[in-house]
Legacy VTK file of the C-alpha trace (Angstrom):
# vtk DataFile Version 3.0
C-alpha trace
ASCII
DATASET POLYDATA
POINTS 669 float
-11.772 -73.963 -22.938
-13.364 -70.934 -24.571
-16.171 -70.548 -22.040
-13.640 -70.194 -19.220
-12.562 -66.768 -20.462
-15.814 -65.070 -19.325
-16.765 -67.773 -16.812
-13.757 -67.285 -14.505
-14.513 -63.584 -13.811
-18.171 -64.546 -13.319
-17.119 -67.124 -10.713
-14.981 -64.467 -9.025
-18.013 -62.177 -8.933
-20.183 -64.902 -7.368
-17.586 -65.861 -4.753
-16.798 -62.316 -3.633
-20.410 -61.237 -3.945
-21.614 -64.143 -1.818
-18.929 -63.507 0.780
-19.986 -59.859 0.962
-23.721 -60.605 1.025
-23.741 -63.480 3.533
-20.710 -62.762 5.720
-19.593 -59.164 5.568
-23.090 -57.662 5.697
-23.987 -59.434 8.913
-24.398 -57.165 11.946
-21.206 -57.078 13.961
-19.099 -58.668 11.197
-15.388 -57.912 11.461
-14.028 -55.425 8.950
-12.045 -57.330 6.322
-9.076 -56.143 4.309
-8.824 -56.162 0.537
-6.186 -58.898 0.298
-8.387 -62.015 0.241
-11.182 -60.717 -2.045
-8.541 -58.966 -4.141
-6.558 -62.169 -4.654
-9.731 -64.094 -5.536
-10.745 -61.501 -8.109
-7.210 -61.196 -9.487
-6.838 -64.964 -9.803
-10.125 -65.083 -11.723
-9.173 -62.421 -14.260
-5.598 -63.702 -14.559
-6.920 -67.188 -15.284
-9.053 -65.654 -18.035
-5.897 -63.991 -19.409
-4.069 -67.337 -19.527
-6.928 -68.947 -21.462
-7.105 -65.895 -23.755
-3.375 -66.183 -24.441
-3.723 -69.898 -25.160
-6.578 -69.152 -27.565
-4.508 -66.493 -29.313
-1.629 -68.936 -29.805
-4.060 -71.528 -31.193
-5.379 -68.978 -33.668
-1.849 -68.104 -34.768
-1.208 -71.757 -35.539
-4.291 -71.947 -37.775
-4.230 -71.205 -41.523
-4.859 -67.569 -42.439
-8.528 -67.002 -43.175
-9.650 -69.873 -40.943
-8.696 -68.411 -37.567
-11.953 -68.880 -35.678
-12.679 -70.776 -32.454
-16.325 -71.295 -31.515
-18.160 -72.942 -28.627
-21.892 -73.567 -28.356
-23.220 -73.286 -24.798
-27.019 -73.508 -24.940
-30.134 -72.367 -26.793
-30.942 -68.893 -25.539
-33.913 -67.320 -27.361
-36.460 -69.206 -29.480
-39.520 -67.351 -30.767
-41.094 -68.976 -33.826
-38.441 -69.065 -36.529
-36.216 -66.623 -34.611
-33.429 -68.476 -32.781
-30.450 -67.135 -30.884
-27.936 -69.592 -29.435
-25.587 -68.661 -26.633
-22.441 -69.264 -28.621
-18.991 -67.824 -27.968
-16.751 -67.036 -30.916
-13.164 -65.772 -30.933
-11.418 -64.693 -34.128
-8.536 -62.426 -35.123
-10.294 -59.287 -33.856
-11.883 -60.461 -30.618
-8.713 -62.238 -29.466
-6.872 -58.898 -29.365
-9.617 -57.414 -27.219
-9.755 -60.399 -24.853
-5.996 -60.111 -24.303
-6.232 -56.392 -23.545
-9.287 -56.746 -21.281
-7.867 -59.605 -19.233
-4.220 -58.490 -19.331
-4.666 -54.842 -18.389
-7.590 -55.884 -16.186
-5.288 -58.164 -14.185
-2.872 -55.285 -13.521
-5.736 -53.037 -12.426
-6.989 -55.752 -10.056
-3.518 -56.101 -8.509
-3.289 -52.328 -8.133
-6.712 -52.267 -6.478
-5.519 -54.578 -3.689
-3.191 -51.822 -2.528
-5.453 -48.924 -3.442
-8.586 -50.228 -1.685
-6.648 -51.645 1.255
-8.823 -50.074 3.947
-12.115 -49.895 2.092
-15.096 -50.959 4.197
-16.575 -53.310 1.579
-13.763 -54.824 -0.514
-15.796 -57.931 -1.346
-18.422 -55.795 -3.063
-15.829 -53.726 -4.923
-13.916 -56.685 -6.337
-17.110 -58.524 -7.212
-18.145 -55.494 -9.291
-14.738 -55.416 -11.007
-15.032 -59.086 -11.967
-18.603 -58.630 -13.175
-17.473 -55.691 -15.306
-14.790 -57.829 -16.965
-17.287 -60.661 -17.510
-19.703 -58.306 -19.281
-16.950 -56.851 -21.465
-15.714 -60.304 -22.423
-19.242 -61.345 -23.396
-19.435 -58.216 -25.530
-16.345 -59.076 -27.586
-16.866 -62.854 -27.635
-20.565 -62.997 -28.523
-21.319 -64.668 -31.837
-24.408 -62.524 -32.442
-25.568 -58.969 -31.922
-27.962 -59.867 -29.051
-25.085 -61.444 -27.081
-22.918 -58.433 -27.892
-25.755 -56.218 -26.685
-26.036 -58.281 -23.493
-22.414 -57.450 -22.713
-22.989 -53.879 -23.909
-25.738 -53.384 -21.335
-23.780 -55.333 -18.728
-20.837 -52.919 -18.790
-23.374 -50.081 -18.584
-24.867 -51.491 -15.391
-21.426 -52.186 -13.916
-20.241 -48.667 -14.738
-23.249 -47.349 -12.806
-22.363 -49.563 -9.829
-18.662 -48.684 -9.869
-18.853 -44.953 -10.625
-21.406 -44.569 -7.846
-19.609 -47.061 -5.611
-19.528 -44.546 -2.735
-23.205 -43.834 -3.241
-23.784 -41.965 0.031
-21.936 -39.044 -1.551
-24.443 -37.166 -3.738
-21.810 -36.180 -6.302
-20.706 -39.767 -6.830
-24.252 -41.125 -6.892
-25.266 -38.481 -9.447
-22.256 -39.300 -11.623
-23.286 -42.956 -11.703
-26.858 -42.064 -12.653
-25.637 -39.653 -15.323
-23.503 -42.368 -16.931
-26.387 -44.806 -16.871
-28.982 -42.425 -18.350
-26.749 -40.964 -21.077
-25.783 -44.449 -22.203
-29.441 -45.446 -22.445
-29.936 -42.680 -25.013
-27.198 -44.135 -27.188
-28.458 -47.676 -26.649
-31.753 -46.777 -28.295
-29.831 -46.121 -31.507
-28.068 -49.471 -31.182
-31.405 -51.274 -30.753
-32.955 -49.572 -33.769
-29.874 -50.458 -35.807
-30.230 -54.091 -34.741
-33.901 -54.097 -35.738
-32.989 -52.770 -39.184
-30.270 -55.394 -39.596
-32.697 -58.202 -38.800
-35.303 -56.705 -41.139
-32.964 -56.605 -44.152
-30.538 -59.447 -43.348
-32.909 -61.905 -41.696
-30.268 -62.744 -39.105
-28.413 -61.237 -36.170
-25.531 -63.710 -36.264
-22.347 -61.751 -36.953
-20.815 -64.435 -39.164
-23.998 -64.710 -41.254
-24.147 -60.933 -41.670
-20.529 -60.865 -42.864
-21.123 -63.787 -45.226
-24.157 -62.087 -46.785
-22.209 -58.873 -47.251
-19.561 -60.917 -49.068
-22.212 -61.964 -51.584
-21.984 -59.302 -54.314
-25.590 -59.746 -55.473
-26.946 -59.353 -51.921
-24.741 -56.354 -51.152
-25.717 -54.579 -54.360
-29.415 -55.170 -53.672
-29.196 -53.353 -50.333
-30.417 -49.751 -50.711
-27.712 -47.224 -49.870
-30.107 -45.380 -47.548
-30.663 -48.578 -45.553
-26.925 -49.195 -45.125
-26.317 -45.577 -44.114
-29.249 -45.674 -41.704
-27.949 -48.826 -40.011
-24.404 -47.448 -39.731
-25.553 -44.128 -38.283
-27.903 -45.779 -35.783
-25.135 -48.059 -34.573
-22.850 -45.040 -34.365
-25.390 -43.323 -32.104
-24.894 -46.240 -29.722
-21.135 -45.762 -30.042
-21.356 -42.059 -29.148
-22.871 -43.103 -25.824
-20.593 -45.983 -24.868
-17.423 -44.443 -26.321
-18.153 -40.867 -25.240
-18.354 -38.948 -28.508
-20.163 -35.699 -29.255
-22.932 -35.191 -28.176
-23.080 -37.969 -25.544
-19.563 -37.604 -24.109
-20.704 -35.679 -21.009
-20.939 -38.710 -18.714
-17.308 -39.772 -18.961
-15.548 -36.844 -17.198
-18.030 -37.141 -14.320
-17.131 -40.834 -14.066
-13.978 -39.663 -12.259
-16.114 -39.685 -9.107
-15.499 -43.426 -8.797
-12.347 -44.992 -7.320
-9.272 -44.521 -9.537
-8.970 -48.227 -10.520
-12.513 -47.919 -11.898
-11.444 -44.927 -13.975
-8.546 -46.936 -15.385
-10.743 -49.945 -16.136
-13.526 -47.948 -17.810
-11.370 -45.423 -19.644
-8.484 -47.594 -20.776
-9.181 -51.252 -21.393
-12.894 -51.932 -21.435
-16.120 -49.995 -21.719
-15.143 -46.984 -23.810
-13.584 -49.161 -26.501
-16.904 -50.956 -27.088
-17.894 -48.611 -29.893
-14.639 -49.153 -31.772
-15.069 -52.907 -31.460
-18.635 -52.752 -32.791
-17.670 -50.729 -35.871
-14.590 -52.867 -36.497
-16.658 -56.043 -36.150
-19.136 -54.735 -38.738
-16.429 -53.177 -40.921
-17.791 -54.771 -44.137
-21.103 -52.983 -43.491
-19.569 -49.685 -42.345
-17.258 -49.503 -45.363
-20.276 -49.689 -47.701
-21.591 -46.305 -46.527
-19.521 -43.329 -47.639
-21.884 -40.960 -45.819
-21.713 -43.013 -42.636
-17.911 -43.067 -42.687
-17.780 -39.321 -43.309
-20.052 -38.651 -40.323
-17.971 -40.957 -38.108
-14.744 -39.240 -39.180
-16.093 -35.717 -38.659
-17.616 -36.486 -35.251
-14.440 -38.301 -34.178
-12.174 -35.461 -35.294
-14.314 -32.778 -33.683
-14.566 -34.775 -30.438
-10.787 -35.184 -30.331
-10.224 -31.447 -30.809
-13.083 -30.323 -28.538
-12.132 -32.520 -25.584
-8.456 -31.574 -25.896
-9.357 -27.885 -25.640
-11.233 -28.490 -22.371
-8.253 -30.371 -20.899
-6.185 -27.169 -21.163
-7.976 -25.534 -18.251
-8.657 -28.428 -15.861
-6.733 -28.532 -12.593
-8.058 -31.866 -11.295
-5.484 -34.445 -12.408
-8.147 -37.084 -13.093
-10.313 -34.638 -15.059
-7.398 -33.877 -17.385
-6.966 -37.589 -18.052
-10.727 -38.002 -18.516
-10.896 -35.391 -21.271
-7.722 -36.867 -22.704
-9.569 -40.181 -22.970
-12.484 -38.546 -24.786
-9.987 -36.944 -27.166
-8.125 -40.197 -27.840
-11.409 -42.007 -28.465
-12.152 -39.320 -31.032
-8.863 -40.255 -32.697
-9.996 -43.875 -32.882
-13.298 -42.957 -34.543
-11.453 -40.638 -36.898
-9.419 -43.680 -37.924
-12.534 -45.770 -38.577
-14.132 -42.930 -40.535
-11.174 -42.451 -42.878
-10.952 -46.161 -43.618
-8.110 -46.975 -41.212
-10.002 -49.348 -38.914
-6.846 -51.364 -38.251
-5.068 -48.209 -37.071
-8.044 -47.516 -34.795
-7.779 -50.992 -33.263
-4.021 -50.507 -32.839
-4.703 -47.241 -31.016
-7.185 -49.067 -28.757
-4.352 -51.393 -27.717
-1.618 -48.774 -27.251
-4.054 -46.413 -25.522
-4.995 -49.179 -23.080
-1.351 -49.395 -22.014
-0.453 -45.732 -21.578
-3.833 -44.479 -20.378
-4.208 -47.257 -17.767
-0.664 -46.364 -16.686
-1.516 -42.679 -16.289
-4.799 -43.247 -14.474
-3.149 -45.619 -12.045
-0.243 -43.171 -11.784
-2.713 -40.410 -10.955
-4.159 -42.667 -8.261
-0.658 -43.160 -6.906
-0.169 -39.386 -6.801
-3.507 -38.879 -5.016
-2.526 -41.652 -2.617
0.839 -40.035 -1.903
-0.693 -36.555 -1.612
-3.324 -37.691 0.914
-6.403 -37.262 -1.284
-5.292 -34.052 -2.998
-6.266 -33.973 -6.699
-5.658 -30.309 -7.540
-2.459 -30.077 -9.595
-2.019 -26.429 -8.595
-1.331 -27.739 -5.082
1.305 -30.255 -6.160
4.695 -29.846 -7.831
8.133 -31.347 -7.271
6.883 -34.913 -6.821
9.551 -36.425 -9.096
11.968 -36.782 -6.168
9.380 -37.822 -3.599
7.618 -40.418 -5.793
10.353 -41.614 -8.191
8.683 -44.815 -9.424
5.376 -43.069 -10.081
7.199 -40.211 -11.817
9.329 -42.393 -14.089
6.471 -44.639 -15.170
4.190 -41.643 -15.715
6.959 -40.106 -17.821
6.836 -43.138 -20.131
3.075 -42.787 -20.489
3.500 -39.069 -21.223
5.942 -39.765 -24.047
3.645 -42.484 -25.421
0.479 -40.375 -25.509
2.335 -37.534 -27.223
3.352 -39.928 -29.992
7.108 -39.530 -29.553
9.224 -42.073 -31.438
9.589 -44.984 -30.670
6.975 -45.185 -27.887
3.763 -47.144 -28.451
1.497 -44.180 -29.132
3.718 -43.043 -32.003
2.871 -45.988 -34.232
-0.891 -45.777 -33.882
-1.100 -41.975 -33.968
1.124 -41.751 -37.052
-0.934 -44.400 -38.851
-4.168 -42.507 -38.133
-2.763 -39.161 -39.304
-1.306 -40.737 -42.438
-4.615 -42.296 -43.394
-6.464 -39.061 -42.663
-4.094 -37.337 -45.106
-3.717 -39.887 -47.915
-6.568 -42.404 -47.656
-9.287 -41.838 -50.292
-11.825 -41.573 -47.445
-9.740 -38.951 -45.632
-9.160 -35.268 -46.269
-6.519 -32.644 -45.599
-8.936 -30.878 -43.230
-9.322 -33.999 -41.084
-5.541 -34.446 -41.098
-5.057 -30.836 -39.960
-7.650 -31.379 -37.222
-5.812 -34.507 -36.074
-2.440 -32.747 -36.137
-3.804 -29.803 -34.139
-5.218 -32.254 -31.593
-1.817 -33.950 -31.329
-0.216 -30.575 -30.569
-2.878 -29.804 -27.963
-2.423 -33.242 -26.396
1.302 -32.643 -26.034
0.614 -29.261 -24.438
-1.928 -30.256 -21.788
-0.112 -33.480 -20.908
3.154 -31.567 -20.453
1.220 -29.071 -18.337
0.066 -32.004 -16.185
3.635 -33.298 -15.862
5.022 -29.876 -14.973
2.344 -29.010 -12.431
2.533 -32.429 -10.789
6.143 -33.615 -10.939
8.440 -30.744 -11.965
9.204 -27.380 -10.419
9.083 -26.726 -6.704
6.459 -28.076 -4.297
3.425 -25.813 -3.885
2.251 -27.509 -0.694
3.248 -27.726 2.936
4.352 -31.329 3.327
4.042 -31.260 7.107
0.348 -30.417 6.922
-0.645 -33.010 4.327
-1.153 -36.002 6.609
-2.220 -33.953 9.609
-4.832 -32.082 7.592
-7.187 -35.037 7.487
-6.231 -36.826 10.649
-5.650 -40.516 11.147
-9.048 -41.208 12.586
-10.995 -39.665 9.739
-14.041 -41.591 8.621
-15.705 -40.389 5.487
-19.375 -40.427 4.653
-18.952 -43.446 2.438
-18.615 -45.652 5.440
-14.935 -46.211 4.798
-12.973 -46.090 7.968
-9.698 -44.900 6.525
-6.983 -42.372 6.678
-6.659 -39.555 4.250
-7.802 -40.427 0.773
-10.671 -41.888 -1.169
-9.164 -45.333 -1.154
-8.508 -45.652 2.520
-4.790 -45.627 3.196
-3.668 -44.206 6.479
-0.115 -42.815 6.459
2.038 -40.446 8.373
2.210 -36.810 7.345
4.182 -36.054 4.194
4.338 -37.235 0.603
5.239 -40.886 0.109
5.651 -43.427 -2.660
2.914 -46.002 -3.125
3.280 -49.626 -1.945
4.560 -52.371 -4.307
1.023 -53.632 -5.040
0.462 -50.287 -6.753
3.893 -49.597 -8.260
4.489 -53.037 -9.849
1.499 -52.667 -12.218
2.799 -49.183 -13.053
6.185 -50.625 -14.030
4.639 -53.338 -16.225
2.370 -50.833 -17.954
5.348 -48.513 -18.379
7.221 -51.232 -20.257
4.164 -51.906 -22.425
3.878 -48.175 -23.146
7.391 -48.332 -24.578
7.237 -51.555 -26.597
3.483 -52.060 -27.047
3.467 -50.480 -30.487
5.692 -53.103 -32.101
2.657 -54.727 -33.707
2.268 -51.507 -35.689
5.805 -51.458 -37.043
6.308 -51.006 -40.802
5.969 -54.768 -41.250
2.259 -54.095 -40.510
1.725 -57.347 -38.628
-1.616 -56.156 -37.301
-2.791 -55.233 -40.815
-2.206 -58.781 -42.020
-3.596 -60.286 -38.809
-6.912 -58.411 -39.179
-7.113 -58.797 -42.979
-9.980 -61.363 -42.807
-12.156 -58.624 -41.274
-10.483 -55.434 -42.524
-9.082 -56.061 -46.040
-5.620 -54.703 -46.765
-5.494 -51.333 -48.499
-4.222 -51.079 -52.041
-1.246 -48.640 -51.841
-2.101 -47.414 -55.333
-5.337 -45.873 -54.058
-3.540 -43.538 -51.627
-3.138 -39.939 -52.745
0.488 -39.696 -51.566
3.529 -41.959 -51.486
5.918 -43.229 -48.815
8.103 -40.139 -48.973
5.155 -37.989 -47.964
4.367 -40.466 -45.170
7.837 -40.098 -43.671
7.691 -36.314 -43.999
4.331 -36.211 -42.211
5.714 -38.542 -39.559
8.558 -36.115 -38.838
6.161 -33.164 -38.907
3.830 -34.737 -36.316
6.724 -35.539 -33.970
8.177 -32.040 -34.328
4.788 -30.396 -33.744
4.186 -32.481 -30.607
7.724 -31.884 -29.337
7.497 -28.135 -29.956
4.146 -27.910 -28.196
5.488 -29.906 -25.242
8.593 -27.716 -24.988
6.478 -24.550 -24.966
4.230 -25.974 -22.230
7.313 -26.911 -20.214
8.653 -23.364 -20.479
5.329 -21.920 -19.359
4.610 -24.235 -16.430
7.908 -25.535 -15.069
8.288 -22.905 -12.358
4.828 -21.431 -11.765
3.999 -20.459 -8.209
0.306 -19.724 -8.079
-1.951 -18.596 -10.907
-2.014 -20.422 -14.241
-0.187 -18.150 -16.763
-2.752 -18.885 -19.475
-5.557 -18.022 -17.079
-3.972 -14.622 -16.490
-3.418 -14.030 -20.215
-6.763 -15.318 -21.543
-9.252 -14.879 -18.708
-12.456 -15.151 -20.714
-11.352 -18.103 -22.866
-9.804 -19.881 -19.891
-13.037 -19.526 -17.910
-15.008 -20.944 -20.839
-12.660 -23.936 -21.108
-12.637 -24.385 -17.338
-16.434 -24.608 -17.476
-16.227 -27.127 -20.352
-17.722 -24.782 -22.951
-20.849 -24.704 -20.737
-22.156 -27.834 -22.434
-23.476 -29.318 -19.179
-25.298 -26.055 -18.465
-26.714 -26.070 -22.004
-27.937 -29.650 -21.609
-29.361 -28.799 -18.204
-31.349 -25.883 -19.605
-32.343 -27.427 -22.925
-33.076 -31.034 -21.999
-32.978 -31.783 -18.293
-35.176 -28.895 -17.168
-37.478 -29.295 -20.165
-37.967 -32.988 -19.446
-38.410 -32.216 -15.754
-41.109 -29.607 -16.479
-42.802 -31.927 -18.951
-42.716 -34.671 -16.313
-44.361 -32.358 -13.801
-47.041 -31.556 -16.371
-47.647 -35.257 -17.025
-47.773 -35.924 -13.298
-50.222 -33.160 -12.392
-52.094 -32.876 -15.675
-52.481 -36.539 -16.554
-51.424 -38.803 -13.719
-53.222 -36.898 -10.955
-56.025 -35.330 -13.002
-56.892 -38.347 -15.158
-55.351 -41.607 -13.956
-55.759 -40.931 -10.239
-59.317 -39.642 -10.675
-60.249 -42.621 -12.825
-58.835 -45.134 -10.353
-60.240 -43.290 -7.353
-63.547 -42.944 -9.229
-63.876 -46.711 -9.435
-63.231 -46.881 -5.735
-65.784 -44.148 -5.004
-68.382 -45.887 -7.188
-67.721 -49.172 -5.381
-68.230 -47.472 -2.037
-71.466 -45.749 -3.200
-72.905 -48.937 -4.694
-71.982 -50.816 -1.542
-73.766 -48.298 0.661
-76.813 -48.441 -1.651
-76.894 -52.229 -1.560
-76.487 -52.219 2.197
-79.930 -50.565 2.565
-81.690 -53.749 1.482
-79.481 -55.941 3.648
-81.730 -55.690 6.769
-81.229 -59.180 8.155
-84.996 -59.857 7.962
-85.887 -63.203 6.370
-89.343 -61.931 5.433
-87.855 -58.989 3.537
-85.445 -61.295 1.666
-88.336 -63.625 0.743
-90.338 -60.645 -0.530
-87.444 -59.531 -2.746
-87.038 -63.054 -4.101
-90.775 -63.146 -4.915
-90.546 -59.822 -6.778
-87.548 -61.126 -8.706
-89.386 -64.317 -9.618
-92.480 -62.377 -10.803
-90.310 -60.079 -12.990
-88.502 -63.051 -14.491
-91.727 -64.954 -15.247
-93.238 -61.813 -16.748
-90.247 -61.391 -19.037
-90.537 -65.043 -20.183
-94.297 -64.789 -20.808
-93.836 -61.526 -22.699
-91.259 -63.223 -24.903
-93.608 -66.156 -25.707
-96.479 -63.838 -26.625
LINES 1 670
669 0 1 2 3 4 5 6 7 8 9 10 11 12 13 14 15 16 17 18 19 20 21 22 23 24 25 26 27 28 29 30 31 32 33 34 35 36 37 38 39 40 41 42 43 44 45 46 47 48 49 50 51 52 53 54 55 56 57 58 59 60 61 62 63 64 65 66 67 68 69 70 71 72 73 74 75 76 77 78 79 80 81 82 83 84 85 86 87 88 89 90 91 92 93 94 95 96 97 98 99 100 101 102 103 104 105 106 107 108 109 110 111 112 113 114 115 116 117 118 119 120 121 122 123 124 125 126 127 128 129 130 131 132 133 134 135 136 137 138 139 140 141 142 143 144 145 146 147 148 149 150 151 152 153 154 155 156 157 158 159 160 161 162 163 164 165 166 167 168 169 170 171 172 173 174 175 176 177 178 179 180 181 182 183 184 185 186 187 188 189 190 191 192 193 194 195 196 197 198 199 200 201 202 203 204 205 206 207 208 209 210 211 212 213 214 215 216 217 218 219 220 221 222 223 224 225 226 227 228 229 230 231 232 233 234 235 236 237 238 239 240 241 242 243 244 245 246 247 248 249 250 251 252 253 254 255 256 257 258 259 260 261 262 263 264 265 266 267 268 269 270 271 272 273 274 275 276 277 278 279 280 281 282 283 284 285 286 287 288 289 290 291 292 293 294 295 296 297 298 299 300 301 302 303 304 305 306 307 308 309 310 311 312 313 314 315 316 317 318 319 320 321 322 323 324 325 326 327 328 329 330 331 332 333 334 335 336 337 338 339 340 341 342 343 344 345 346 347 348 349 350 351 352 353 354 355 356 357 358 359 360 361 362 363 364 365 366 367 368 369 370 371 372 373 374 375 376 377 378 379 380 381 382 383 384 385 386 387 388 389 390 391 392 393 394 395 396 397 398 399 400 401 402 403 404 405 406 407 408 409 410 411 412 413 414 415 416 417 418 419 420 421 422 423 424 425 426 427 428 429 430 431 432 433 434 435 436 437 438 439 440 441 442 443 444 445 446 447 448 449 450 451 452 453 454 455 456 457 458 459 460 461 462 463 464 465 466 467 468 469 470 471 472 473 474 475 476 477 478 479 480 481 482 483 484 485 486 487 488 489 490 491 492 493 494 495 496 497 498 499 500 501 502 503 504 505 506 507 508 509 510 511 512 513 514 515 516 517 518 519 520 521 522 523 524 525 526 527 528 529 530 531 532 533 534 535 536 537 538 539 540 541 542 543 544 545 546 547 548 549 550 551 552 553 554 555 556 557 558 559 560 561 562 563 564 565 566 567 568 569 570 571 572 573 574 575 576 577 578 579 580 581 582 583 584 585 586 587 588 589 590 591 592 593 594 595 596 597 598 599 600 601 602 603 604 605 606 607 608 609 610 611 612 613 614 615 616 617 618 619 620 621 622 623 624 625 626 627 628 629 630 631 632 633 634 635 636 637 638 639 640 641 642 643 644 645 646 647 648 649 650 651 652 653 654 655 656 657 658 659 660 661 662 663 664 665 666 667 668
């Protein structure tokens, strides 16, 4: 049964892709709705969820320490003594990821049926969604690093296709290319790390690597510099896929894609790849103190840095994008301070509340007829009650308010940053400050979007775009990027969009139960991430409870202050008026994109021009054209003797024969 988990989404991709390629692309083909391709894609991913759930239950029934299910498919790569089999393997770690990918993925697929209702090419869109899920499932189910890397590159390609889905728009096409190129930079680090692993381990099979690390004599023989080098190279790959400093710049631009794509990439799939990789190789990562310190510092700084940018963003999806970067930083902070289990727990809880908020943002954009500027919203709590209430649950969860899901994972990360031997008080303070900032900018989002009085003319919303609007993406639709035509005025989203919101809202409330003080997830993941010895912590349980209360109070106080500032604003952002220079810097994202443009993009562009004119044109072209010129010259020279006269040809043959005989005679003498 194991192969059906990735195979079902692949079948969905082939069915919808074939229907799009051979039916919908034909000249004069009737425009199709999203219902049929959406149901096919949803059935495929839901079937994968059922098999994933069955596999999880089978693992639970197995003895602790032996919870592994494996299926050999075929021989994949054979080069001399190097062999890689296409084998799927699910254990205590990968089963959690398969459940999240297929479970949250199913809800996003259902939501997409309503969201993409009038899209011009729904077969293509849903085929891409299924292919994305297939690649992510291969990533977490692969038994070796090459299979993991196959899925790793697969989600990169799919992100390019989905972010730039409306490719006729330059902004969206550029965002897709940016994601693809930035991820290739990180992937180079991953490849080099893989090469080093094979050089020193002699294998790329994940189980063999773990087994060798369990051998004390082998582990002690590994040079510390080698282990640190491998960990840091793999982490470079993680900074690309999971959007950490310095390669985070692609993820906010990924908002150019349809909102379900944002939810799929930012919540349940692609961006969690880096956390999975480090958790999978936890025995190796934990051997490098330097590597863990770098991961923790980069994660903490990314969390703080991205949160500061979110303060000044007015696009509702951009706020959530930088929030995602910040929360991913939290996850890497957890891995770096030795709390990998807490990082995995945060992956799960974050998938629930962040998918909820992205889909909620899509519902708001849908109801507001394509408007994404929060300064032009307000008062939507009464006009979109389901969206408001579910978004409220996600807001409480991301702030880490007890007893919502985000509380359990955030508290565990902060506690380990404070008391774990690998942590430090500075990292804890950085995490606490980020939690306060998160509460502030998310409350700002809530206030600007749902509370206060409306800052828009409801009568002009629908009429502004016109029912017959056709955008340059080729989508014949009404008023928004997903193609829903509606009458003027704000409206609640259809059930296909609100039902997933309700389910994710419930999960945002109860999803953290696996992180309760019984520490179920700690014991579940103990074969991969050994349990911590409480005696090694620098503080006791009393301090843990005190810090827990402190984090909740800090988040609550920050949220209350943001509510007071933004609940009744009318026009200009109060912080913008008070801190013009700082606000402009944050609004422009610390000018990092401009810095990269000047330092790298333009430099590479100028260097490319130099290579083109100075080498390609001046050397390569001249060399190639020179051969052609020589061929033409020699042909013209040879043509002189080609007179068509038989007597002339016979004379030339005689001269050739005399020269040849003379050469032979000269050699004999």
